[in-house]
Backbone as JSON, one array per atom type, in Angstrom:
{
  "sequence": "VEEAIFSQAGSLEQMQTMQQTERSLSREKVSLESEMKLDATRGVYSEAKASRITEIDDQMAFVQETLTQQVSSTSANESFNPEESEELTIQEKLNEIAEKEQDAEIISNHQNTEA",
  "N": [[-92.93, 118.55, 77.72], [-92.76, 116.69, 79.88], [-90.94, 114.99, 78.81], [-88.68, 116.59, 78.38], [-88.1, 116.94, 81.23], [-87.65, 114.17, 82.04], [-85.45, 113.82, 80.32], [-83.46, 115.64, 81.36], [-83.4, 114.56, 83.68], [-82.0, 112.06, 82.99], [-79.65, 112.91, 81.96], [-78.47, 114.15, 84.28], [-78.02, 111.89, 85.57], [-76.15, 110.56, 84.12], [-74.02, 112.57, 84.01], [-73.38, 112.3, 86.87], [-72.7, 109.75, 87.05], [-70.11, 109.79, 85.59], [-68.71, 111.92, 86.87], [-68.37, 110.29, 89.05], [-66.7, 108.3, 88.33], [-64.53, 109.91, 87.21], [-63.83, 110.87, 89.76], [-62.79, 108.22, 90.95], [-60.65, 107.47, 89.17], [-58.95, 109.61, 89.54], [-58.36, 108.98, 92.19], [-57.23, 106.51, 92.39], [-54.86, 107.25, 90.33], [-53.39, 108.85, 92.35], [-52.86, 107.24, 94.22], [-51.21, 105.22, 92.78], [-49.0, 107.33, 92.14], [-47.98, 107.68, 94.79], [-47.1, 105.02, 95.61], [-45.22, 105.02, 93.49], [-43.4, 106.69, 94.31], [-42.73, 105.89, 96.72], [-41.38, 103.37, 95.81], [-39.51, 104.32, 94.22], [-37.72, 105.66, 96.13], [-36.81, 103.01, 97.09], [-35.29, 102.38, 95.25], [-36.48, 101.17, 92.9], [-38.15, 100.99, 89.81], [-41.45, 101.05, 88.35], [-42.73, 100.09, 85.42], [-45.17, 99.34, 84.75], [-46.72, 100.52, 86.59], [-46.41, 103.29, 85.8], [-47.09, 103.28, 83.42], [-49.7, 102.98, 83.54], [-50.55, 105.15, 84.78], [-50.44, 106.91, 82.8], [-52.62, 105.86, 81.22], [-54.7, 106.65, 82.7], [-54.38, 109.31, 82.9], [-55.23, 109.56, 80.23], [-58.06, 108.47, 80.31], [-59.11, 110.28, 82.21], [-58.98, 112.66, 80.82], [-60.75, 112.27, 78.87], [-63.25, 111.57, 80.28], [-63.34, 114.26, 81.48], [-63.76, 115.89, 78.86], [-66.13, 114.84, 78.06], [-67.9, 115.25, 80.06], [-68.09, 118.1, 79.81], [-69.14, 118.3, 77.29], [-71.57, 117.25, 77.92], [-72.65, 119.06, 79.86], [-72.72, 121.67, 78.26], [-74.24, 120.66, 76.08], [-76.86, 120.53, 77.69], [-77.12, 123.01, 78.72], [-77.42, 124.35, 76.41], [-80.05, 122.99, 75.62], [-81.44, 124.09, 77.5], [-82.13, 126.64, 76.99], [-84.11, 129.29, 75.8], [-86.93, 128.76, 74.29], [-88.96, 129.99, 72.2], [-91.45, 128.92, 70.62], [-91.85, 126.86, 72.29], [-92.6, 127.76, 74.64], [-94.75, 129.45, 73.66], [-96.59, 127.27, 73.07], [-97.06, 126.13, 75.59], [-98.47, 128.35, 76.97], [-100.77, 128.19, 75.44], [-101.59, 125.83, 75.92], [-101.95, 126.26, 78.66], [-104.26, 128.07, 78.79], [-106.19, 126.57, 77.58], [-106.44, 124.59, 79.6], [-107.58, 126.71, 81.78], [-109.81, 127.37, 80.23], [-111.17, 124.77, 80.34], [-111.5, 124.55, 83.22], [-113.12, 126.47, 83.82], [-115.32, 125.94, 82.41], [-115.99, 123.35, 83.63], [-116.6, 124.26, 86.39], [-118.73, 126.1, 85.77], [-120.49, 124.25, 84.84], [-121.03, 122.63, 87.43], [-122.03, 124.3, 88.79], [-124.34, 124.67, 87.53], [-125.39, 122.15, 87.84], [-125.8, 122.12, 90.32], [-127.43, 123.98, 90.76], [-129.76, 122.84, 89.68], [-130.47, 120.59, 91.34], [-131.21, 122.33, 93.56], [-133.52, 123.34, 92.78]],
  "CA": [[-92.44, 118.93, 79.09], [-92.26, 115.7, 80.67], [-90.01, 114.42, 77.98], [-87.5, 117.26, 78.83], [-87.67, 116.54, 82.45], [-87.08, 112.76, 82.15], [-84.09, 113.9, 79.44], [-82.68, 116.53, 82.07], [-82.76, 113.67, 84.77], [-81.29, 111.29, 82.52], [-78.52, 113.59, 81.77], [-78.19, 114.31, 85.41], [-77.31, 110.79, 86.01], [-75.02, 110.27, 83.21], [-73.06, 113.38, 84.7], [-73.01, 112.0, 88.17], [-71.62, 108.59, 87.04], [-69.1, 110.5, 85.02], [-68.01, 112.5, 87.98], [-67.84, 109.32, 89.95], [-65.63, 107.63, 87.45], [-63.37, 110.46, 87.44], [-63.01, 110.83, 90.91], [-62.25, 107.18, 91.03], [-59.56, 107.37, 88.57], [-58.24, 110.47, 90.39], [-57.93, 108.18, 93.55], [-56.27, 105.6, 91.86], [-53.68, 107.99, 90.25], [-52.66, 109.46, 93.59], [-52.26, 106.15, 95.06], [-50.12, 104.94, 91.92], [-47.96, 108.06, 92.29], [-47.56, 107.49, 95.98], [-46.47, 103.82, 95.18], [-43.89, 105.24, 92.72], [-42.24, 107.82, 95.12], [-41.88, 104.89, 97.56], [-40.59, 102.5, 94.91], [-38.03, 105.24, 93.83], [-36.78, 105.19, 97.54], [-36.0, 101.58, 97.22], [-34.51, 102.02, 93.86], [-37.31, 100.43, 91.9], [-39.06, 101.81, 89.04], [-42.28, 100.42, 87.96], [-43.17, 100.64, 84.0], [-46.44, 99.06, 84.75], [-47.46, 101.85, 87.27], [-46.13, 104.56, 84.93], [-48.02, 103.0, 82.02], [-51.38, 102.89, 84.17], [-50.96, 106.48, 85.12], [-50.49, 107.51, 81.6], [-53.87, 105.41, 80.86], [-55.51, 107.34, 83.7], [-54.57, 110.79, 82.43], [-56.06, 109.58, 78.96], [-59.21, 108.57, 80.66], [-59.63, 111.69, 82.95], [-59.25, 113.62, 79.83], [-61.87, 111.56, 78.01], [-64.18, 112.01, 81.12], [-63.78, 115.84, 81.29], [-64.31, 116.33, 77.73], [-67.37, 114.09, 77.97], [-68.49, 115.92, 80.88], [-68.02, 119.52, 79.07], [-69.79, 118.16, 76.23], [-73.01, 117.1, 78.39], [-72.89, 120.46, 80.11], [-72.93, 122.42, 77.02], [-75.69, 120.23, 75.62], [-77.67, 120.63, 78.97], [-77.31, 124.36, 78.72], [-78.16, 124.37, 74.86], [-81.56, 122.35, 75.61], [-82.5, 124.64, 78.49], [-82.17, 127.84, 76.64], [-85.47, 129.71, 75.96], [-87.52, 128.2, 73.23], [-90.64, 130.68, 72.26], [-92.42, 128.06, 70.44], [-92.57, 125.65, 73.51], [-93.23, 128.69, 75.46], [-96.19, 129.61, 73.08], [-97.22, 125.98, 73.57], [-97.23, 126.12, 76.99], [-99.35, 129.5, 77.09], [-101.8, 127.92, 74.63], [-102.17, 124.68, 76.78], [-102.62, 127.04, 79.89], [-105.21, 128.85, 78.28], [-107.13, 125.67, 77.31], [-106.84, 124.25, 80.89], [-108.56, 127.74, 82.21], [-111.31, 127.13, 79.62], [-111.86, 123.56, 80.77], [-111.81, 124.42, 84.42], [-114.3, 127.36, 84.07], [-116.58, 125.0, 81.84], [-116.39, 122.24, 84.69], [-117.3, 125.17, 87.27], [-120.02, 126.06, 85.19], [-121.12, 122.66, 85.16], [-120.99, 122.08, 88.55], [-122.97, 125.26, 89.17], [-125.76, 124.42, 86.87], [-126.03, 120.81, 88.19], [-125.94, 122.26, 91.83], [-129.09, 124.85, 90.99], [-130.81, 121.86, 89.22], [-130.56, 119.91, 92.62], [-132.12, 122.94, 94.73], [-134.83, 123.55, 92.14]],
  "C": [[-91.88, 117.55, 79.96], [-91.05, 115.13, 80.23], [-88.48, 115.27, 78.35], [-87.2, 117.18, 80.21], [-87.27, 115.35, 82.92], [-85.61, 112.77, 81.5], [-83.0, 114.43, 80.35], [-82.31, 115.33, 83.15], [-81.83, 112.57, 84.15], [-79.91, 111.94, 82.13], [-77.79, 114.05, 82.86], [-77.28, 113.19, 85.97], [-76.03, 110.34, 85.29], [-73.69, 111.28, 83.64], [-72.64, 113.01, 85.74], [-72.09, 111.02, 88.03], [-70.31, 109.1, 86.43], [-68.39, 110.96, 86.02], [-67.55, 111.41, 89.02], [-66.64, 108.54, 89.42], [-64.31, 108.51, 87.6], [-62.7, 110.96, 88.79], [-62.22, 109.19, 91.47], [-60.93, 107.07, 90.4], [-58.63, 108.31, 89.24], [-57.6, 109.63, 91.56], [-56.72, 107.27, 93.26], [-54.78, 106.09, 91.24], [-52.78, 108.36, 91.3], [-52.24, 108.2, 94.21], [-51.29, 105.64, 94.23], [-48.81, 105.66, 92.07], [-47.3, 107.97, 93.69], [-46.73, 106.27, 96.05], [-45.24, 103.98, 94.33], [-43.0, 105.98, 93.26], [-41.7, 106.78, 96.06], [-41.21, 104.31, 97.02], [-39.19, 103.25, 94.6], [-37.2, 105.21, 95.06], [-36.03, 104.04, 97.87], [-35.29, 101.48, 96.17], [-35.16, 101.26, 92.94], [-38.1, 101.37, 91.08], [-39.79, 100.83, 88.22], [-42.94, 100.72, 86.37], [-44.42, 100.3, 84.07], [-47.29, 100.24, 85.21], [-47.38, 103.23, 86.48], [-47.05, 104.46, 83.77], [-49.49, 103.3, 82.47], [-51.4, 104.5, 84.42], [-51.0, 107.17, 83.75], [-52.11, 107.19, 80.94], [-54.92, 106.07, 81.57], [-55.43, 108.74, 83.11], [-55.51, 110.73, 81.06], [-57.49, 109.35, 79.31], [-59.9, 109.6, 81.36], [-59.95, 112.62, 81.86], [-60.44, 113.39, 78.99], [-63.07, 112.1, 78.91], [-64.5, 113.6, 81.11], [-64.27, 116.08, 79.96], [-65.69, 115.61, 77.67], [-68.59, 115.06, 78.82], [-68.98, 117.49, 80.44], [-69.12, 119.42, 78.13], [-71.54, 118.14, 76.78], [-73.36, 118.57, 79.1], [-73.53, 121.36, 79.22], [-74.29, 122.02, 76.33], [-76.76, 120.58, 76.51], [-77.98, 122.06, 78.7], [-78.04, 125.13, 77.54], [-79.69, 124.05, 74.87], [-82.26, 123.41, 76.4], [-82.58, 126.04, 78.0], [-83.78, 128.23, 76.03], [-85.93, 129.08, 74.39], [-88.69, 128.76, 72.94], [-91.64, 129.59, 71.86], [-92.79, 127.14, 71.51], [-93.37, 126.69, 74.6], [-94.66, 128.99, 75.01], [-97.07, 128.31, 73.44], [-97.79, 125.94, 74.81], [-98.18, 127.54, 77.21], [-100.85, 129.14, 76.49], [-102.59, 126.89, 75.67], [-102.75, 125.42, 78.38], [-104.06, 127.59, 79.73], [-106.59, 127.69, 78.2], [-107.46, 124.91, 78.74], [-107.77, 125.2, 81.56], [-109.84, 127.65, 81.55], [-111.9, 125.94, 80.1], [-112.34, 123.59, 82.18], [-113.32, 125.55, 84.53], [-115.61, 126.66, 83.37], [-117.14, 123.94, 82.78], [-117.23, 123.18, 85.84], [-118.5, 125.45, 86.79], [-120.98, 125.06, 85.17], [-121.79, 122.2, 86.26], [-122.3, 123.01, 89.27], [-124.5, 125.2, 88.69], [-126.26, 122.95, 87.56], [-126.41, 121.22, 89.76], [-127.28, 123.21, 91.98], [-129.96, 123.83, 90.62], [-131.32, 121.24, 90.31], [-131.45, 120.62, 93.61], [-133.39, 123.1, 93.93], [-136.05, 122.42, 92.43]]
}
């Protein structure tokens, strides 16, 4: 169970990092597009800026695909697993038995000290 929690936390961090990357790329693209519009009013065309926008589009597509894969793999991992559920139930029962034995031992020790 702890491994699943750590795995989910790691997945969440990766997704957040990918989303930050996507936002950063998006801001850069908007900025370049604005610059290109300004350049166009001056009669200038920047091949480097156009090329960078194309690269950003490719990177954003990759980031989006990666995010989609992470979300789908996280959803698949969260699906109900009867074996895991059964293991938890068995562990819960063992914990209950251990608690009862501990309580019985405490009561027994308490009765011995009173006598």
